[in-house]
C-alpha positions as CSV (number, residue, x, y, z in Angstrom):
1,M,-7.7,-21.4,-18.6
2,L,-8.9,-19.1,-16.2
3,K,-6.9,-16.1,-18.5
4,Y,-9.1,-16.8,-21.5
5,L,-12.5,-17.0,-19.1
6,R,-11.8,-13.3,-18.5
7,Y,-11.7,-12.6,-22.1
8,L,-16.1,-13.7,-22.0
9,L,-16.0,-10.6,-19.8
10,L,-14.7,-7.8,-21.6
11,P,-18.3,-6.4,-22.8
12,F,-18.5,-6.1,-19.2
13,S,-14.8,-3.9,-18.9
14,L,-16.1,-1.7,-22.0
15,L,-19.5,-1.2,-20.0
16,Y,-17.7,-0.5,-16.5
17,G,-14.6,2.1,-19.0
18,F,-18.1,4.3,-20.5
19,V,-18.9,4.9,-17.0
20,I,-15.9,5.4,-15.5
21,L,-14.8,7.3,-18.9
22,L,-18.5,9.8,-18.7
23,R,-17.1,10.2,-15.3
24,N,-13.4,11.8,-15.6
25,K,-14.9,14.1,-17.8
26,A,-17.9,14.9,-15.8
27,F,-14.9,16.1,-14.0
28,D,-12.4,17.4,-16.6
29,W,-15.3,19.5,-17.8
30,G,-16.5,21.0,-14.6
31,I,-19.7,19.4,-14.2
32,L,-18.4,17.6,-11.1
33,K,-16.8,20.2,-8.9
34,S,-13.6,18.8,-7.4
35,V,-12.7,21.1,-4.0
36,E,-9.1,22.0,-4.0
37,F,-7.3,23.2,-0.6
38,N,-4.9,26.5,-0.2
39,F,-2.9,23.7,1.9
40,P,-0.6,21.2,0.9
41,T,-2.2,17.9,-0.1
42,I,0.1,15.2,-1.3
43,V,-1.7,11.7,-2.8
44,I,-0.6,9.0,-3.4
45,G,-2.6,6.1,-5.6
46,N,-2.7,3.8,-8.5
47,L,-5.0,2.5,-11.4
48,A,-5.5,-0.9,-10.4
49,V,-7.0,-2.9,-7.8
50,G,-3.9,-3.4,-5.0
51,G,-0.3,-4.4,-5.0
52,A,1.5,-1.7,-6.0
53,G,3.1,-0.7,-3.1
54,K,0.7,2.3,-1.6
55,S,1.3,1.2,2.3
56,P,4.7,1.8,1.5
57,M,5.1,4.4,-0.3
58,T,3.1,6.1,2.0
59,E,4.9,5.1,4.9
60,Y,8.1,6.4,3.1
61,L,6.7,9.9,3.0
62,I,5.7,9.9,6.2
63,R,9.8,8.8,6.8
64,K,11.1,11.6,5.3
65,L,8.0,14.7,5.9
66,G,7.3,13.7,9.4
67,K,10.8,15.6,10.4
68,K,10.3,19.1,9.4
69,Y,6.1,18.8,8.7
70,K,3.2,18.3,11.1
71,L,1.2,15.9,8.9
72,A,-1.4,13.2,9.0
73,T,-2.4,10.8,6.9
74,L,-6.2,10.1,5.4
75,S,-7.3,7.2,4.5
76,R,-10.6,5.6,3.4
77,G,-10.2,2.9,5.8
78,Y,-11.2,0.0,4.0
79,G,-13.1,-3.1,5.2
80,R,-13.9,-1.4,9.0
81,K,-16.8,-1.7,10.2
82,T,-17.4,1.8,10.8
83,T,-18.2,5.1,9.0
84,G,-17.8,9.1,9.2
85,F,-14.5,10.7,9.8
86,L,-12.4,9.2,13.0
87,E,-8.8,9.5,14.2
88,V,-7.1,6.5,14.8
89,M,-5.3,5.2,18.4
90,Q,-2.9,2.8,18.9
91,N,-5.4,0.1,20.7
92,D,-7.9,0.9,18.5
93,D,-9.4,-2.5,16.5
94,V,-8.6,-3.5,12.8
95,A,-13.2,-3.1,12.8
96,K,-13.3,-0.3,13.5
97,V,-10.7,1.8,11.8
98,G,-8.9,-0.4,8.8
99,D,-5.8,-2.6,8.6
100,E,-3.6,0.2,7.5
101,P,-4.4,3.3,8.7
102,L,-3.9,1.0,12.6
103,Q,-1.3,-0.5,11.2
104,F,0.3,3.5,10.2
105,K,-0.5,4.7,13.7
106,R,1.5,1.6,15.4
107,K,4.6,2.5,13.8
108,Y,4.4,6.4,14.1
109,P,2.1,7.2,17.0
110,Q,3.5,11.0,17.0
111,I,1.6,11.8,13.6
112,T,-2.2,11.9,12.9
113,V,-4.0,9.3,11.3
114,A,-7.7,9.7,10.0
115,V,-9.5,7.8,8.7
116,C,-12.7,9.3,6.7
117,E,-14.5,7.9,3.4
118,D,-15.2,11.6,2.5
119,R,-11.8,13.1,1.4
120,V,-12.4,16.5,1.0
121,K,-14.8,15.7,4.6
122,G,-11.4,14.2,6.0
123,V,-8.8,17.4,4.6
124,S,-11.6,20.1,5.7
125,Q,-11.6,18.1,9.3
126,L,-7.8,18.0,9.7
127,K,-6.0,21.6,7.8
128,Q,-6.4,23.4,10.8
129,N,-3.6,21.3,13.5
130,H,-2.0,20.5,10.3
131,E,0.4,22.0,7.9
132,L,1.0,18.8,5.4
133,I,-2.1,16.0,4.5
134,I,-0.9,12.6,2.8
135,L,-4.0,10.8,1.2
136,D,-3.7,7.0,1.3
137,D,-5.0,5.9,-1.9
138,A,-7.1,8.9,-2.7
139,Y,-6.5,9.3,-6.7
140,Q,-9.6,7.9,-8.2
141,H,-10.9,10.6,-5.1
142,R,-11.3,13.1,-8.3
143,A,-14.4,15.3,-5.1
144,L,-10.6,16.4,-4.1
145,K,-7.9,18.1,-6.1
146,P,-5.2,17.4,-5.0
147,G,-2.0,20.1,-4.1
148,F,0.6,17.1,-5.8
149,S,-0.2,13.5,-6.5
150,I,1.7,10.5,-6.6
151,L,0.7,7.0,-9.5
152,L,2.0,3.8,-8.9
153,L,2.4,1.7,-11.2
154,E,3.7,-2.1,-10.7
155,Y,7.0,-2.6,-13.3
156,K,5.2,-6.4,-14.3
157,S,1.6,-4.7,-15.0
158,L,3.3,-2.5,-18.1
159,F,3.9,-5.1,-19.7
160,K,0.3,-6.8,-19.3
161,P,-2.8,-6.0,-21.0
162,K,-4.6,-3.5,-19.6
163,F,-8.5,-4.1,-19.5
164,L,-10.8,-2.4,-17.1
165,L,-12.4,-4.7,-14.0
166,P,-14.0,-7.2,-13.8
167,A,-11.8,-8.9,-17.2
168,G,-8.9,-7.5,-15.8
169,N,-7.5,-5.5,-12.8
170,L,-7.5,-1.8,-13.7
171,R,-10.5,0.8,-11.6
172,D,-9.7,3.5,-13.9
173,T,-8.3,4.3,-17.7
174,F,-4.8,4.4,-18.3
175,N,-5.0,7.2,-19.9
176,Q,-5.0,9.3,-16.4
177,R,-1.8,8.6,-15.6
178,R,-1.3,12.1,-17.0
179,R,-2.9,13.7,-14.6
180,A,-0.4,12.0,-12.2
181,D,3.0,14.9,-11.3
182,I,5.5,11.8,-10.8
183,I,5.0,8.7,-11.8
184,V,6.7,5.8,-9.6
185,I,7.6,2.8,-11.3
186,S,7.1,-0.1,-8.6
187,K,8.6,-3.8,-7.4
188,S,10.7,-2.3,-10.2
189,P,14.1,-4.7,-10.0
190,Q,16.4,-3.6,-8.1
191,L,19.2,-4.0,-10.6
192,L,17.5,-2.3,-14.0
193,T,19.7,-2.4,-17.3
194,D,18.9,0.5,-19.5
195,D,17.1,-1.2,-21.7
196,E,15.1,-2.5,-19.4
197,K,13.9,1.0,-18.1
198,R,13.6,2.3,-21.9
199,E,11.3,-0.8,-22.2
200,A,9.5,0.1,-19.4
201,L,9.5,4.1,-20.1
202,K,8.3,3.1,-23.9
203,R,5.0,1.1,-22.1
204,V,4.2,4.5,-19.3
205,N,4.8,7.0,-22.6
206,V,4.2,10.0,-20.9
207,S,5.0,13.6,-21.7
208,T,8.7,14.4,-20.6
209,S,7.7,16.5,-18.1
210,Q,6.3,14.6,-15.9
211,N,9.1,12.4,-13.9
212,I,9.4,9.1,-13.9
213,L,11.1,7.0,-11.2
214,F,12.2,3.1,-10.5
215,S,11.9,1.8,-6.6
216,Y,12.5,-1.5,-5.1
217,L,11.2,-3.1,-2.5
218,D,13.5,-3.8,0.4
219,Y,12.5,-5.8,3.8
220,G,13.7,-4.5,7.4
221,Q,14.1,-5.9,10.6
222,P,11.9,-8.6,11.1
223,Y,9.9,-9.0,14.8
224,W,7.3,-11.1,16.6
225,L,4.1,-10.4,16.0
226,N,3.6,-11.6,20.4
227,S,5.4,-9.0,22.2
228,K,5.6,-12.1,24.6
229,R,8.2,-13.5,22.5
230,Q,10.8,-10.9,22.7
231,G,12.0,-11.7,26.5
232,G,13.3,-15.2,25.3
233,Y,16.6,-16.5,23.8
234,N,15.5,-15.3,20.3
235,K,14.7,-11.6,21.5
236,V,15.2,-10.7,17.8
237,P,14.0,-13.2,15.1
238,N,15.9,-13.7,12.7
239,L,15.7,-15.2,8.5
240,D,18.4,-17.9,7.6
241,Q,19.1,-21.0,5.5
242,D,17.5,-23.8,7.8
243,Q,14.9,-22.4,8.1
244,V,11.6,-24.0,6.7
245,V,8.5,-20.7,6.6
246,L,5.4,-20.8,6.3
247,L,3.8,-17.4,4.6
248,V,0.5,-16.1,5.7
249,T,-0.3,-13.3,3.7
250,G,-3.8,-11.1,2.6
251,I,-2.9,-9.1,0.8
252,A,-3.2,-8.0,-2.9
253,N,-0.3,-9.6,-4.1
254,P,2.4,-12.3,-2.3
255,E,4.5,-12.7,-5.2
256,S,7.3,-10.1,-4.2
257,L,7.7,-11.2,-0.6
258,F,7.4,-14.8,-1.7
259,N,10.7,-14.9,-3.7
260,Y,11.9,-12.4,-1.3
261,L,12.0,-15.6,1.4
262,E,12.6,-18.0,-1.3
263,T,16.4,-16.3,-1.1
264,Q,16.8,-16.4,2.5
265,V,15.3,-19.5,3.7
266,S,15.5,-23.2,3.2
267,Q,11.6,-23.9,1.4
268,V,8.6,-21.3,1.6
269,Y,5.3,-22.9,1.9
270,L,2.2,-20.1,1.4
271,L,-1.5,-19.7,3.2
272,K,-2.8,-16.9,1.0
273,Y,-5.9,-15.2,1.7
274,P,-7.8,-12.5,-0.3
275,D,-6.4,-9.1,-0.2
276,H,-7.6,-7.4,3.5
277,H,-9.3,-10.7,4.9
278,N,-10.2,-10.5,8.0
279,F,-9.2,-13.6,9.6
280,T,-11.4,-15.8,11.6
281,K,-11.0,-18.6,14.4
282,Q,-10.9,-21.3,12.0
283,D,-8.3,-19.2,9.4
284,I,-5.8,-19.4,12.3
285,K,-7.1,-23.6,13.2
286,K,-5.8,-23.9,9.6
287,I,-2.9,-22.0,10.0
288,T,-2.0,-23.3,12.8
289,S,-2.7,-27.1,11.3
290,K,-0.6,-26.7,8.2
291,F,2.9,-25.2,10.7
292,D,2.4,-28.3,12.6
293,S,1.9,-30.4,9.8
294,M,5.3,-29.3,8.5
295,T,7.7,-31.8,10.1
296,E,11.1,-29.4,9.7
297,H,12.4,-28.4,13.5
298,N,13.2,-25.2,12.6
299,K,10.3,-23.6,11.3
300,L,8.5,-20.0,11.6
301,I,5.2,-18.6,9.9
302,V,5.7,-14.8,8.2
303,T,3.4,-12.2,7.9
304,T,3.4,-8.4,6.5
305,E,2.8,-5.9,8.9
306,K,-0.6,-5.0,6.7
307,D,-1.5,-8.7,7.6
308,A,-0.5,-8.6,11.7
309,Q,-2.9,-5.6,12.6
310,R,-6.0,-8.3,11.5
311,L,-3.7,-11.0,13.0
312,S,-4.0,-9.1,16.8
313,S,-7.9,-8.4,16.6
314,N,-8.4,-9.0,20.3
315,Y,-11.3,-12.3,19.6
316,L,-8.1,-13.8,17.8
317,S,-5.7,-13.7,20.6
318,D,-5.9,-16.8,22.4
319,L,-5.5,-18.7,19.3
320,V,-2.5,-17.1,17.8
321,Q,-0.1,-16.3,20.5
322,P,0.9,-19.7,20.7
323,L,2.0,-19.1,17.2
324,P,5.8,-18.5,16.1
325,I,4.3,-15.7,13.5
326,T,7.2,-13.2,12.3
327,V,7.0,-9.2,11.0
328,L,8.5,-8.6,8.3
329,P,8.3,-5.1,7.7
330,I,7.9,-4.4,3.6
331,E,9.9,-1.1,2.7
332,T,9.9,1.3,-0.4
333,A,13.5,1.9,-1.5
334,F,14.8,3.9,-4.9
335,N,18.7,4.5,-6.3
336,N,20.0,7.6,-5.2
337,K,19.3,9.5,-8.3
338,D,15.4,9.1,-7.9
339,E,15.0,9.8,-4.8
340,R,16.9,12.9,-5.1
341,I,14.0,13.7,-7.8
342,L,11.1,12.6,-5.0
343,E,12.2,14.4,-2.2
344,E,12.9,17.9,-4.4
345,R,10.0,17.8,-5.8
346,V,8.2,17.0,-2.6
347,F,9.7,19.1,-0.7
348,N,9.5,21.9,-3.9
349,Y,6.0,21.8,-3.2
350,C,5.2,21.4,0.6
351,E,7.8,25.1,0.6
352,S,5.3,27.1,-1.9
353,K,3.2,26.7,0.1
354,K,5.4,28.5,3.5
355,Q,2.6,30.6,4.3
356,I,0.9,26.9,5.8
357,C,4.2,24.8,5.3
358,I,6.4,27.0,8.3
């Protein structure tokens, strides 16, 4: 029923699309100006609202490029209660800097992580002391012209109707995929047949000069949200077929994670909150009540690293600390061929700016 109700919103999608079309044309024709820096900037983005895997892709590039270049990441800091340019510190609260930037800084403390809603201003602040800037979720921020852009298109979304907001999930028109230097079809099945690849490529339908790569989600070693638990007898939490899991998420699309957990444990219950949801004390009481109502002996709460930043807010600590919450890292992975292509394109781009990238 909900699917059909969304069709009633199509007139508003047409109006939204007209505004987006005018805006993009204004940038294409030079009426609105894009600033291009003589400095390596890599933009990661998508066309839809959330759920394509931008954060795991950003972390993938941090791991690959951070070994060679002094890099910084720049995000808007979605959901933060501050404005302007801020450098993220490990002990910052999520309300100050946003969940994803805080996640990047806590996982990779050696890099600079910054937030700024004005990406041009943010790059201007960072470029003096860095060799490369990775901009997370800036594909639609056309005031900045990226040196290199990576566009993520979620695999399953390719086979669905492509409606703009509010009838659909697209925040930009699908033809804007042609601006990307590389298109990554994300969250693909790890084992794709040749026929499935051909069908996906047909749906993307872009010039052969654009590399189209396939990525899938991989999962890292779980760890306790509450570090005090690490001194216990089960220092590293593990998932096994005897366990029952309560999955708590505030991400755009937890389907892939839910499906993965179903292959690892005996049963999964889901408490789903909106993307970037700011957990309240009432939410934690609800999570606790749901967990306590699960009669199984071997039970665990699982959440994502992004959610962990919000669950670890100071004002929730008294309620959260007693709970056995396990954090499960989500990572982007490629097959060897696509990984080589991506690394070659990205490193060649940085080396082409070798007056900056030493």
